[in-house]
KOLDO-938512 format. One record per residue (C-alpha): y, x, z. Coordinates in steps of 0.5 Angstrom, whole numbers, plus 500, padded with zeros to 3 digits. Layout:
BEGIN
   v   u   w
   Y   X   Z
...
***
This chain:
BEGIN
   v   u   w
 795 521 711
 789 518 706
 790 524 702
 790 529 708
 784 525 711
 781 526 704
 782 534 704
 779 534 710
 773 531 708
 773 536 702
 774 542 706
 768 540 711
 764 539 705
 765 546 702
 764 549 709
 758 546 710
 756 547 703
 757 555 703
 755 556 710
 749 561 711
 752 564 704
 747 560 700
 748 561 693
 753 556 689
 755 554 682
 762 553 681
 765 548 676
 771 549 672
 773 546 665
 780 549 663
 784 555 665
 791 553 663
 798 550 665
 798 543 664
 804 538 665
 799 532 666
 792 533 669
 790 527 671
 783 529 673
 785 536 676
 781 539 670
 785 545 669
 786 552 673
 792 556 672
 791 563 669
 794 566 675
 790 562 680
 784 563 676
 785 571 676
 786 571 683
 780 567 684
 776 572 680
 778 577 684
 776 574 690
 769 573 687
 768 580 685
 770 582 692
 766 577 696
 760 575 692
 755 577 687
 757 573 680
 751 573 676
 749 569 670
 747 562 671
 740 562 668
 738 568 672
 740 565 678
 736 559 677
 730 563 675
 731 567 682
 731 560 685
 725 557 682
 721 563 684
 723 563 691
 727 569 691
 733 571 695
 739 569 692
 744 570 698
 752 571 696
 750 569 689
 755 565 685
 755 563 678
 761 560 674
 760 554 669
 765 551 664
 764 544 661
 767 542 655
 768 548 651
 776 548 651
 779 553 646
 783 556 653
 776 558 655
 776 563 649
 783 565 649
 785 565 657
 778 565 661
 774 570 657
 779 576 657
 779 575 665
 772 574 666
 771 580 662
 776 584 666
 773 582 672
 766 583 669
 764 576 671
 759 572 667
 759 565 666
 756 559 662
 759 554 658
 756 547 657
 758 544 650
 758 537 647
 757 539 639
 760 532 637
 767 535 639
 766 542 636
 772 543 631
 775 536 632
 782 536 630
 782 529 635
 780 533 641
 777 530 647
 779 522 648
 781 523 655
 786 528 653
 789 523 648
 789 518 654
 793 523 658
 798 524 653
 799 517 651
 800 514 658
 803 520 662
 807 524 657
 809 519 652
 816 517 654
 817 510 650
 811 505 649
 811 498 647
 811 493 653
 804 490 652
 798 493 651
 792 489 648
 785 492 648
 778 489 646
 772 491 650
 765 488 652
 767 482 648
 773 480 652
 781 482 651
 784 486 656
 792 486 657
 797 490 661
 804 489 661
 808 496 661
 813 498 665
 810 492 670
 804 496 671
 804 503 673
 802 508 667
 797 511 672
 793 505 673
 793 503 666
 791 510 664
 785 509 669
 783 502 667
 783 504 660
 779 511 661
 774 507 665
 773 502 659
 773 507 654
 768 511 658
 763 506 658
 763 505 650
 759 508 645
 762 513 640
 764 508 635
 767 503 639
 771 508 643
 773 511 636
 776 504 634
 779 503 641
 782 510 640
 785 508 633
 788 502 636
 791 506 642
 794 511 638
 797 506 633
 800 502 638
 803 508 642
 805 511 635
 802 518 636
 799 523 631
 792 522 631
 791 530 632
 791 533 638
 795 539 640
 791 546 639
 790 548 646
 787 541 648
 781 541 643
 774 544 643
 772 550 640
 771 551 633
 764 554 630
 768 561 629
 771 561 636
 764 559 639
 761 565 636
 767 569 638
 766 567 645
 758 567 646
 755 573 649
 748 572 651
 746 574 658
 754 574 660
 757 569 656
 752 564 655
 752 557 652
 749 551 655
 748 543 652
 753 538 655
 749 533 651
 751 531 643
 757 526 644
 759 526 652
 756 519 654
 755 517 661
 748 518 661
 746 513 666
 748 507 662
 743 509 656
 736 508 656
 731 513 656
 730 514 649
 737 515 647
 738 519 653
 733 524 650
 736 523 643
 743 526 646
 740 532 649
 735 534 644
 740 533 638
 745 537 642
 739 543 643
 738 543 636
 745 543 634
 746 549 638
 740 553 636
 741 551 628
 749 553 628
 749 559 633
 742 561 633
 741 561 640
 737 557 645
 742 553 650
 740 556 657
 741 549 660
 744 542 661
 750 539 664
 750 532 665
 757 529 662
 761 526 668
 756 528 673
 752 521 671
 745 521 671
 739 518 673
 731 519 674
 731 518 666
 736 523 665
 732 528 669
 725 527 665
 729 527 659
 732 534 660
 725 537 662
 722 533 656
 727 536 651
 726 543 654
 731 545 658
 729 549 664
 735 546 669
 740 541 669
 747 541 673
 750 535 676
 757 534 679
 755 533 686
 759 537 691
 755 543 695
 751 549 695
 744 550 693
 739 548 698
 732 550 698
 728 545 695
 734 542 690
 731 540 684
 732 544 678
 734 538 674
 739 536 679
 743 542 681
 749 541 685
 756 544 683
 763 546 687
 769 543 683
 774 549 683
 781 546 682
 788 549 684
 786 554 690
 791 560 691
 787 566 693
 787 565 700
 784 558 700
 779 560 695
 777 566 700
 777 561 706
 773 556 702
 767 561 700
 767 564 707
 766 557 710
 772 557 714
 777 551 714
***
């Protein structure tokens, strides 16, 4: 019943957000079939293709930077939609790009450069493999975090509960603390240190193959994907500036905009985005774009595993 009520609230959010055919920014992460996807980051390729077909038939799919400029200039943007991807997964190049090109749909990918070409992949995927896909684990896990030792007993505690609690701890760590904690976890579980190829961020060569300015654009997702609201103003600005410089130096392009990792941001984040030269920044706040929305706090609609009919009803603003 709780799940049904939650789905009902989500449906009402989407119906309200997309009424009057307001413009919207859609948020994706991966286009892949995954056995374990605790945060619903992946859309299977067949569903993504069906969603693109619906978009092509019912909406005007435009580049995100073009849409934002139009909104800032207070020009009409009815029925317009922009597609975004966070994190720069390899499957966005291998699977999403051909489908986007087939349907002539532009998109923007927000990149955290610290992960580019990393064989270790993304730390949250390591946790999913460790807790949700590893058959046999030791019965006791101990982890130092924030000056105290935390412990969990398996199988006495649900693996999903342990996964979520460890995820929250690692999210709050700085990159070096997180690296040490991950090394401890990998050793504890007896896992290889390298991530499967499909779970990695693109390499530099792959990013160059993906990029097609004004059609397949690249934005910044900070340098190391921190929770910005936990950083002071100076460190937030450093994260944004370094990501901007990396993209400019290594890809020869200016990032079109910024997306806040995890959707975590505050007033310092918005000020830092403006100070470092980004023309806009995206959140994970659900909703279509309303008149007066700040360009440094743009909402996005997270799109999951929706069949074509459900996706079309969502866009039409119906139940």
